[in-house]
VOSE-770652 format. One record per residue (C-alpha): residue number from 1; residue in one letter; z, y, x. Coordinates in pm, 1 decimal. Example, Ala and Ser with C-alpha at 12.3 -4.5 7.8 and 13.67 -1.06 7.14 Angstrom:
<node i="1" aa="a" up="780.0" north="-450.0" east="1230.0"/>
<node i="2" aa="s" up="714.0" north="-106.0" east="1367.0"/>
//
This chain:
<node i="1" aa="m" up="23407.9" north="-3245.7" east="17550.8"/>
<node i="2" aa="d" up="23700.4" north="-3048.1" east="17445.2"/>
<node i="3" aa="w" up="24004.5" north="-3158.9" east="17645.2"/>
<node i="4" aa="k" up="23758.3" north="-3060.3" east="17959.4"/>
<node i="5" aa="m" up="23697.2" north="-2756.7" east="17836.3"/>
<node i="6" aa="g" up="24083.3" north="-2733.8" east="17751.5"/>
<node i="7" aa="l" up="24134.0" north="-2778.5" east="18089.0"/>
<node i="8" aa="q" up="23827.9" north="-2526.1" east="18239.3"/>
<node i="9" aa="n" up="23972.8" north="-2208.6" east="18032.9"/>
<node i="10" aa="c" up="24306.6" north="-2276.7" east="18196.8"/>
<node i="11" aa="v" up="24156.6" north="-2234.8" east="18509.8"/>
<node i="12" aa="e" up="24047.6" north="-1946.0" east="18425.0"/>
<node i="13" aa="g" up="24299.7" north="-1793.9" east="18307.9"/>
<node i="14" aa="t" up="24511.9" north="-1867.6" east="18597.0"/>
<node i="15" aa="e" up="24289.4" north="-1723.7" east="18791.5"/>
<node i="16" aa="s" up="24233.0" north="-1429.0" east="18612.5"/>
<node i="17" aa="r" up="24713.7" north="-1346.3" east="18565.6"/>
<node i="18" aa="k" up="24620.1" north="-1423.9" east="19002.0"/>
<node i="19" aa="r" up="24379.0" north="-1088.5" east="18970.7"/>
<node i="20" aa="l" up="24554.9" north="-906.3" east="18799.2"/>
<node i="21" aa="t" up="24853.5" north="-938.6" east="18994.6"/>
<node i="22" aa="l" up="24715.7" north="-873.6" east="19334.6"/>
<node i="23" aa="v" up="24523.1" north="-508.8" east="19226.6"/>
<node i="24" aa="v" up="24835.3" north="-356.5" east="18999.9"/>
<node i="25" aa="g" up="25182.5" north="-609.4" east="19105.0"/>
<node i="26" aa="k" up="25272.5" north="-628.5" east="18796.3"/>
<node i="27" aa="k" up="25273.7" north="-1029.9" east="18737.3"/>
<node i="28" aa="s" up="25618.0" north="-1128.2" east="18510.2"/>
<node i="29" aa="n" up="25699.7" north="-1318.7" east="18837.6"/>
<node i="30" aa="g" up="25993.6" north="-1058.8" east="18999.9"/>
<node i="31" aa="k" up="25861.2" north="-1170.4" east="19339.4"/>
<node i="32" aa="s" up="25517.8" north="-1072.7" east="19287.4"/>
<node i="33" aa="q" up="25580.6" north="-782.6" east="19086.3"/>
<node i="34" aa="i" up="25793.5" north="-666.2" east="19443.0"/>
<node i="35" aa="k" up="25596.9" north="-809.1" east="19656.1"/>
<node i="36" aa="g" up="25284.8" north="-596.5" east="19545.5"/>
<node i="37" aa="g" up="25499.1" north="-221.7" east="19474.7"/>
<node i="38" aa="l" up="25631.8" north="-268.8" east="19822.0"/>
<node i="39" aa="a" up="25290.0" north="-267.5" east="20001.2"/>
<node i="40" aa="f" up="25130.6" north="5.6" east="19747.6"/>
<node i="41" aa="t" up="25466.2" north="193.8" east="19878.2"/>
<node i="42" aa="m" up="25411.2" north="181.9" east="20246.1"/>
<node i="43" aa="n" up="25040.3" north="249.6" east="20190.4"/>
<node i="44" aa="m" up="25100.9" north="612.2" east="20054.2"/>
<node i="45" aa="r" up="25356.1" north="637.2" east="20307.4"/>
<node i="46" aa="n" up="25106.8" north="616.1" east="20546.0"/>
<node i="47" aa="k" up="24852.2" north="786.7" east="20380.6"/>
<node i="48" aa="l" up="25151.0" north="1116.8" east="20361.6"/>
<node i="49" aa="r" up="25281.3" north="1060.9" east="20752.0"/>
<node i="50" aa="g" up="25225.0" north="1403.1" east="20901.4"/>
<node i="51" aa="f" up="25288.5" north="1506.9" east="21281.7"/>
<node i="52" aa="t" up="25561.9" north="1342.6" east="21512.2"/>
<node i="53" aa="l" up="25796.5" north="1643.1" east="21677.5"/>
<node i="54" aa="i" up="25638.0" north="1455.2" east="22066.1"/>
<node i="55" aa="e" up="25308.4" north="1524.8" east="21917.7"/>
<node i="56" aa="l" up="25357.9" north="1878.3" east="21785.7"/>
<node i="57" aa="l" up="25500.0" north="2014.8" east="22118.0"/>
<node i="58" aa="v" up="25210.3" north="1888.7" east="22236.7"/>
<node i="59" aa="v" up="24953.2" north="2065.2" east="22049.2"/>
<node i="60" aa="i" up="25188.0" north="2433.4" east="22104.0"/>
<node i="61" aa="a" up="25181.4" north="2351.2" east="22475.3"/>
<node i="62" aa="v" up="24785.4" north="2355.4" east="22448.4"/>
<node i="63" aa="i" up="24779.5" north="2618.5" east="22278.1"/>
<node i="64" aa="a" up="25002.5" north="2800.7" east="22505.5"/>
<node i="65" aa="i" up="24771.0" north="2678.0" east="22791.3"/>
<node i="66" aa="l" up="24375.6" north="2741.9" east="22643.3"/>
<node i="67" aa="a" up="24598.1" north="3150.3" east="22556.1"/>
<node i="68" aa="a" up="24705.9" north="3224.7" east="22957.9"/>
<node i="69" aa="l" up="24315.3" north="3073.6" east="23059.8"/>
<node i="70" aa="l" up="24169.8" north="3270.5" east="22787.7"/>
<node i="71" aa="m" up="24424.4" north="3660.1" east="22836.3"/>
<node i="72" aa="p" up="24271.2" north="3789.5" east="23155.7"/>
<node i="73" aa="v" up="23944.4" north="3708.6" east="23018.1"/>
<node i="74" aa="l" up="23971.0" north="3935.7" east="22722.3"/>
<node i="75" aa="s" up="24216.4" north="4172.3" east="22914.2"/>
<node i="76" aa="k" up="23894.1" north="4221.6" east="23186.5"/>
<node i="77" aa="s" up="23705.3" north="4269.8" east="22840.3"/>
<node i="78" aa="k" up="23889.1" north="4486.1" east="22714.3"/>
<node i="79" aa="e" up="23866.5" north="4721.9" east="23010.9"/>
<node i="80" aa="q" up="23447.5" north="4679.9" east="23040.6"/>
<node i="81" aa="a" up="23490.3" north="4847.0" east="22701.8"/>
<node i="82" aa="n" up="23749.8" north="5090.9" east="22798.7"/>
<node i="83" aa="t" up="23530.2" north="5195.4" east="23077.9"/>
<node i="84" aa="t" up="23193.0" north="5207.5" east="22908.8"/>
<node i="85" aa="r" up="23286.2" north="5401.3" east="22648.4"/>
<node i="86" aa="c" up="23431.1" north="5626.0" east="22869.8"/>
<node i="87" aa="i" up="23062.7" north="5623.5" east="23086.2"/>
<node i="88" aa="n" up="22918.2" north="5739.5" east="22715.1"/>
<node i="89" aa="n" up="23124.9" north="6010.6" east="22634.0"/>
<node i="90" aa="s" up="23124.5" north="6129.6" east="22979.4"/>
<node i="91" aa="r" up="22737.3" north="6136.1" east="22941.3"/>
<node i="92" aa="e" up="22743.8" north="6320.7" east="22657.8"/>
<node i="93" aa="i" up="22956.1" north="6607.2" east="22788.3"/>
<node i="94" aa="g" up="22735.5" north="6600.0" east="23112.0"/>
<node i="95" aa="l" up="22426.9" north="6628.6" east="22866.4"/>
<node i="96" aa="a" up="22601.8" north="6907.4" east="22690.9"/>
<node i="97" aa="f" up="22593.2" north="7075.4" east="22986.0"/>
<node i="98" aa="l" up="22231.0" north="7069.4" east="23065.8"/>
<node i="99" aa="l" up="22162.7" north="7236.4" east="22703.2"/>
<node i="100" aa="y" up="22332.3" north="7484.3" east="22775.4"/>
<node i="101" aa="a" up="22176.7" north="7553.2" east="23085.6"/>
<node i="102" aa="i" up="21866.4" north="7542.4" east="22911.9"/>
<node i="103" aa="d" up="22006.9" north="7771.9" east="22623.0"/>
<node i="104" aa="n" up="22121.0" north="7988.6" east="22862.5"/>
<node i="105" aa="h" up="21865.5" north="8044.8" east="23079.0"/>
<node i="106" aa="e" up="21962.5" north="7779.4" east="23328.0"/>
<node i="107" aa="h" up="22330.9" north="7904.6" east="23368.8"/>
<node i="108" aa="l" up="22599.7" north="7629.6" east="23326.4"/>
<node i="109" aa="p" up="22892.1" north="7691.1" east="23157.6"/>
<node i="110" aa="d" up="23156.9" north="7867.5" east="23242.9"/>
<node i="111" aa="l" up="23492.9" north="7742.4" east="23329.6"/>
<node i="112" aa="y" up="23672.1" north="8003.4" east="23155.4"/>
<node i="113" aa="t" up="23511.5" north="8313.2" east="23001.3"/>
<node i="114" aa="k" up="23685.2" north="8524.3" east="23159.3"/>
<node i="115" aa="y" up="23925.2" north="8492.1" east="23509.1"/>
<node i="116" aa="g" up="24226.9" north="8370.0" east="23695.6"/>
<node i="117" aa="w" up="24497.6" north="8442.9" east="23914.0"/>
<node i="118" aa="s" up="24677.0" north="8304.2" east="24149.6"/>
<node i="119" aa="a" up="25060.4" north="8382.9" east="24051.4"/>
<node i="120" aa="g" up="25288.4" north="8253.4" east="24344.6"/>
<node i="121" aa="t" up="25306.8" north="7866.2" east="24222.0"/>
<node i="122" aa="d" up="25160.9" north="7910.9" east="23903.5"/>
<node i="123" aa="w" up="24781.1" north="7976.9" east="23808.7"/>
<node i="124" aa="e" up="24758.5" north="8257.4" east="23522.6"/>
<node i="125" aa="i" up="24417.5" north="8340.3" east="23333.2"/>
<node i="126" aa="e" up="24350.3" north="8657.8" east="23134.4"/>
<node i="127" aa="p" up="24450.0" north="8568.4" east="22758.8"/>
<node i="128" aa="g" up="24120.6" north="8576.4" east="22480.8"/>
<node i="129" aa="g" up="23864.8" north="8385.2" east="22690.2"/>
<node i="130" aa="d" up="23700.7" north="8057.9" east="22552.0"/>
<node i="131" aa="w" up="23718.5" north="7729.1" east="22815.4"/>
<node i="132" aa="w" up="23403.7" north="7516.5" east="22907.8"/>
<node i="133" aa="f" up="23502.8" north="7304.9" east="22599.7"/>
<node i="134" aa="e" up="23490.6" north="7564.9" east="22382.7"/>
<node i="135" aa="t" up="23184.2" north="7709.7" east="22431.3"/>
<node i="136" aa="l" up="23025.2" north="7402.2" east="22382.5"/>
<node i="137" aa="s" up="23199.3" north="7324.0" east="22073.5"/>
<node i="138" aa="k" up="23181.1" north="7668.3" east="21936.7"/>
<node i="139" aa="g" up="22777.5" north="7652.3" east="21995.7"/>
<node i="140" aa="g" up="22752.8" north="7280.8" east="21861.3"/>
<node i="141" aa="y" up="22646.1" north="7128.5" east="22148.7"/>
<node i="142" aa="l" up="22941.8" north="6855.3" east="22064.7"/>
<node i="143" aa="t" up="23183.5" north="6706.5" east="21849.4"/>
<node i="144" aa="a" up="23457.6" north="7007.5" east="21720.5"/>
<node i="145" aa="y" up="23741.6" north="7009.9" east="22100.6"/>
<node i="146" aa="s" up="23954.9" north="7017.0" east="21782.6"/>
<node i="147" aa="i" up="23926.0" north="6643.2" east="21632.1"/>
<node i="148" aa="s" up="24130.7" north="6434.5" east="21989.0"/>
<node i="149" aa="n" up="24010.3" north="6064.1" east="22014.4"/>
<node i="150" aa="h" up="23718.7" north="6152.8" east="21955.8"/>
<node i="151" aa="v" up="23400.1" north="6250.1" east="22301.9"/>
<node i="152" aa="w" up="23679.1" north="6436.4" east="22419.7"/>
<node i="153" aa="r" up="23950.3" north="6148.2" east="22503.5"/>
<node i="154" aa="c" up="23889.0" north="5937.9" east="22751.0"/>
<node i="155" aa="p" up="23993.8" north="5611.9" east="22552.8"/>
<node i="156" aa="a" up="24199.5" north="5518.9" east="22867.3"/>
<node i="157" aa="v" up="24425.1" north="5811.9" east="22830.8"/>
<node i="158" aa="s" up="24763.6" north="5760.9" east="22582.0"/>
<node i="159" aa="d" up="24981.1" north="6000.8" east="22356.4"/>
<node i="160" aa="r" up="25201.9" north="6091.8" east="22644.9"/>
<node i="161" aa="d" up="24994.5" north="6071.4" east="22950.1"/>
<node i="162" aa="a" up="24777.6" north="6406.8" east="22772.7"/>
<node i="163" aa="q" up="24866.7" north="6703.9" east="22841.9"/>
<node i="164" aa="f" up="24828.9" north="7051.4" east="22701.3"/>
<node i="165" aa="i" up="24789.0" north="7312.6" east="22941.6"/>
<node i="166" aa="f" up="24786.3" north="7693.8" east="22879.9"/>
<node i="167" aa="g" up="24860.1" north="7608.5" east="22447.1"/>
<node i="168" aa="t" up="24535.3" north="7359.4" east="22480.5"/>
<node i="169" aa="l" up="24537.4" north="6942.4" east="22492.4"/>
<node i="170" aa="w" up="24280.7" north="6834.1" east="22815.8"/>
<node i="171" aa="e" up="24189.1" north="6475.8" east="22724.4"/>
<node i="172" aa="g" up="24061.6" north="6291.3" east="23030.5"/>
<node i="173" aa="y" up="23717.6" north="6521.2" east="23175.3"/>
<node i="174" aa="g" up="23649.7" north="6761.9" east="23327.4"/>
<node i="175" aa="p" up="23458.6" north="6954.0" east="23563.9"/>
<node i="176" aa="v" up="23516.9" north="7061.2" east="23975.7"/>
<node i="177" aa="e" up="23658.7" north="7379.8" east="23958.5"/>
<node i="178" aa="g" up="23457.8" north="7605.3" east="24222.5"/>
<node i="179" aa="t" up="23160.3" north="7457.9" east="24347.2"/>
<node i="180" aa="i" up="22932.0" north="7440.3" east="24024.3"/>
<node i="181" aa="i" up="23149.0" north="7544.1" east="23729.0"/>
<node i="182" aa="r" up="23328.9" north="7827.3" east="23793.5"/>
<node i="183" aa="y" up="23562.3" north="8094.1" east="23634.5"/>
<node i="184" aa="a" up="23324.3" north="8394.6" east="23430.3"/>
<node i="185" aa="f" up="23517.7" north="8687.0" east="23699.8"/>
<node i="186" aa="q" up="23707.7" north="8677.9" east="23967.7"/>
<node i="187" aa="l" up="23992.4" north="8956.3" east="24084.7"/>
<node i="188" aa="e" up="23878.1" north="9126.9" east="24420.0"/>
<node i="189" aa="g" up="24140.3" north="9321.2" east="24475.1"/>
<node i="190" aa="k" up="24248.2" north="9495.0" east="24187.0"/>
<node i="191" aa="d" up="23843.4" north="9485.1" east="24066.5"/>
<node i="192" aa="v" up="23773.5" north="9267.2" east="23808.2"/>
<node i="193" aa="v" up="23391.8" north="9138.8" east="23907.7"/>
<node i="194" aa="p" up="23163.4" north="8915.2" east="23736.4"/>
<node i="195" aa="l" up="23129.2" north="8488.6" east="23948.2"/>
<node i="196" aa="g" up="22966.9" north="8230.3" east="23690.0"/>
<node i="197" aa="s" up="22936.4" north="7888.1" east="23680.9"/>
<node i="198" aa="r" up="22584.3" north="7821.6" east="23878.5"/>
<node i="199" aa="r" up="22271.7" north="7777.5" east="23759.7"/>
<node i="200" aa="l" up="22064.1" north="7475.0" east="23786.4"/>
<node i="201" aa="t" up="21812.2" north="7608.0" east="23967.3"/>
<node i="202" aa="e" up="22090.0" north="7675.6" east="24253.9"/>
<node i="203" aa="l" up="22143.3" north="7293.5" east="24256.0"/>
<node i="204" aa="e" up="21940.9" north="7091.0" east="24510.9"/>
<node i="205" aa="r" up="22096.5" north="6845.5" east="24566.5"/>
<node i="206" aa="p" up="22152.9" north="6758.9" east="24143.0"/>
<node i="207" aa="a" up="22123.6" north="6403.5" east="24192.5"/>
<node i="208" aa="l" up="22459.3" north="6380.1" east="24391.6"/>
<node i="209" aa="l" up="22633.7" north="6676.6" east="24252.5"/>
<node i="210" aa="w" up="22964.9" north="6636.1" east="24060.3"/>
<node i="211" aa="l" up="22879.2" north="6808.7" east="23727.6"/>
<node i="212" aa="m" up="23184.4" north="6631.4" east="23461.2"/>
<node i="213" aa="g" up="23397.3" north="6314.6" east="23527.7"/>
<node i="214" aa="d" up="23785.5" north="6172.7" east="23526.6"/>
<node i="215" aa="t" up="23961.7" north="6414.7" east="23618.1"/>
<node i="216" aa="g" up="24378.9" north="6432.0" east="23653.2"/>
<node i="217" aa="i" up="24697.2" north="6459.7" east="23875.2"/>
<node i="218" aa="p" up="24821.5" north="6111.1" east="24020.9"/>
<node i="219" aa="k" up="25198.5" north="5964.9" east="23877.5"/>
<node i="220" aa="n" up="25317.8" north="5929.6" east="24178.5"/>
<node i="221" aa="s" up="25093.3" north="6058.9" east="24488.3"/>
<node i="222" aa="k" up="25250.6" north="5779.7" east="24668.1"/>
<node i="223" aa="n" up="25126.6" north="5541.8" east="24464.8"/>
<node i="224" aa="v" up="24757.7" north="5662.4" east="24425.8"/>
<node i="225" aa="p" up="24565.7" north="5557.4" east="24240.7"/>
<node i="226" aa="a" up="24754.8" north="5227.8" east="24146.6"/>
<node i="227" aa="g" up="25047.8" north="5463.9" east="23960.9"/>
<node i="228" aa="g" up="24876.8" north="5603.6" east="23712.6"/>
<node i="229" aa="y" up="24754.7" north="5948.8" east="23630.3"/>
<node i="230" aa="l" up="24835.5" north="6278.1" east="23435.3"/>
<node i="231" aa="t" up="24556.8" north="6444.2" east="23181.7"/>
<node i="232" aa="e" up="24413.0" north="6758.6" east="23440.8"/>
<node i="233" aa="i" up="24112.8" north="7063.5" east="23376.4"/>
<node i="234" aa="v" up="23902.7" north="6999.2" east="23657.6"/>
<node i="235" aa="t" up="23904.1" north="6789.2" east="24024.0"/>
<node i="236" aa="f" up="23891.5" north="6998.2" east="24340.9"/>
<node i="237" aa="p" up="23685.6" north="6837.7" east="24622.7"/>
<node i="238" aa="p" up="23907.5" north="6672.0" east="24917.2"/>
<node i="239" aa="d" up="24047.0" north="6831.5" east="25203.5"/>
<node i="240" aa="p" up="23895.6" north="6637.5" east="25482.9"/>
<node i="241" aa="q" up="24198.5" north="6583.6" east="25667.6"/>
<node i="242" aa="t" up="24457.3" north="6519.5" east="25414.4"/>
<node i="243" aa="g" up="24265.5" north="6500.6" east="25151.8"/>
<node i="244" aa="w" up="24427.3" north="6629.6" east="24736.4"/>
<node i="245" aa="l" up="24801.3" north="6544.0" east="24896.5"/>
<node i="246" aa="e" up="24902.8" north="6897.1" east="24979.4"/>
<node i="247" aa="m" up="24761.4" north="7110.1" east="24725.0"/>
<node i="248" aa="q" up="24942.7" north="7183.6" east="24393.8"/>
<node i="249" aa="p" up="24913.4" north="6999.3" east="24149.9"/>
<node i="250" aa="q" up="24663.9" north="6705.5" east="24345.0"/>
<node i="251" aa="k" up="24381.6" north="6788.4" east="24031.1"/>
<node i="252" aa="q" up="24165.1" north="6499.1" east="24127.8"/>
<node i="253" aa="p" up="23907.3" north="6229.0" east="24018.5"/>
<node i="254" aa="a" up="24143.6" north="6014.7" east="23762.7"/>
<node i="255" aa="c" up="23973.4" north="5621.0" east="23857.2"/>
<node i="256" aa="r" up="24191.2" north="5568.3" east="23536.2"/>
<node i="257" aa="h" up="23894.4" north="5207.9" east="23508.2"/>
<node i="258" aa="n" up="24045.5" north="4947.5" east="23731.5"/>
<node i="259" aa="l" up="24106.2" north="5226.8" east="23967.3"/>
<node i="260" aa="k" up="23792.4" north="5338.3" east="23942.9"/>
<node i="261" aa="a" up="23660.5" north="5597.7" east="23823.4"/>
<node i="262" aa="g" up="23315.3" north="5792.0" east="23620.7"/>
<node i="263" aa="v" up="23161.1" north="6098.2" east="23706.2"/>
<node i="264" aa="t" up="22814.0" north="6268.3" east="23574.3"/>
<node i="265" aa="f" up="22610.1" north="6409.6" east="23837.5"/>
<node i="266" aa="a" up="22417.5" north="6673.8" east="23771.1"/>
<node i="267" aa="d" up="22076.0" north="6506.2" east="23635.6"/>
<node i="268" aa="g" up="22251.6" north="6400.3" east="23361.4"/>
<node i="269" aa="h" up="22346.6" north="6024.1" east="23516.5"/>
<node i="270" aa="v" up="22651.9" north="5839.8" east="23559.0"/>
<node i="271" aa="e" up="22770.3" north="5610.9" east="23804.6"/>
<node i="272" aa="v" up="23147.1" north="5408.4" east="23841.7"/>
<node i="273" aa="w" up="23327.3" north="5513.5" east="24227.6"/>
<node i="274" aa="k" up="23623.8" north="5414.6" east="24405.6"/>
<node i="275" aa="y" up="23852.8" north="5654.2" east="24479.0"/>
<node i="276" aa="l" up="23795.7" north="5633.8" east="24863.8"/>
<node i="277" aa="d" up="23427.6" north="5732.6" east="24790.0"/>
<node i="278" aa="f" up="23591.0" north="6017.0" east="24628.6"/>
<node i="279" aa="r" up="23861.7" north="6069.9" east="24867.5"/>
<node i="280" aa="n" up="23577.6" north="6089.2" east="25149.7"/>
<node i="281" aa="d" up="23393.4" north="6313.7" east="24966.6"/>
<node i="282" aa="k" up="23079.7" north="6061.3" east="24946.5"/>
<node i="283" aa="n" up="22798.3" north="6221.6" east="24924.5"/>
<node i="284" aa="d" up="22974.4" north="6590.8" east="24939.0"/>
<node i="285" aa="v" up="22982.0" north="6474.3" east="24592.3"/>
<node i="286" aa="f" up="23212.8" north="6822.2" east="24479.1"/>
<node i="287" aa="g" up="22939.0" north="6999.2" east="24672.3"/>
<node i="288" aa="a" up="23231.1" north="7217.2" east="24861.6"/>
<node i="289" aa="d" up="22957.2" north="7211.7" east="25155.7"/>
<node i="290" aa="s" up="22585.9" north="7254.6" east="25012.6"/>
<node i="291" aa="l" up="22467.8" north="7250.4" east="24643.2"/>
//
């Protein structure tokens, strides 16, 4: 019995040493130790292996393709957001016009509270008056006009396109001059006589008449509307034959939003029209023939 127990202990000891060698690679035999260590090292290398150059190039190419696909969508979304902001600005200014009229016996704000006159190719104004936006600002109908990039600024107007006219920064919006919104006075010969803007009660087609909207001067008269616009005070009604081409300056609706312009009508609603709608004076929108 003693010799059997000794043999069993010997076998169990051998098996224990084998298991220890397989787990940690530490057997007195040199080959077993090297083999176990090599397996452990290879396993760690496999775990730590990064991307190959080809794999990185494939990932970069996929990202570039996705970016190219998304850019037009993002650009369109940004343009839509600018158009929405512009419409809201125009509507807010238009509503301020209407509120002013309600508080002033239906009389819409004057374009300028004094008068202007033609001096050759230039236009002069009597100093000391208020422009329509100054009237609304001072009356508390809108944010102070001195605060730029607010309701007064069309989001599509850059700083380099915003002009100073008569010492004032114009930021993208304006009425139609001469039909609804007019100077408070006008010169008749040497006499200064009252004129003033229209009263709401004079407007028979308020839902069809321009009250406020995107205005400007084309940067390139041969590439309208795609050439872009500088800001202007007002728009004029187009000539039936030549449009605004022969006017100096060519004050007109500024189609800054995907070649379209926003317009707030005299009843307070807003629409976005294409350039040709304005050029063709759709529905007599400028009120040149009837109010």
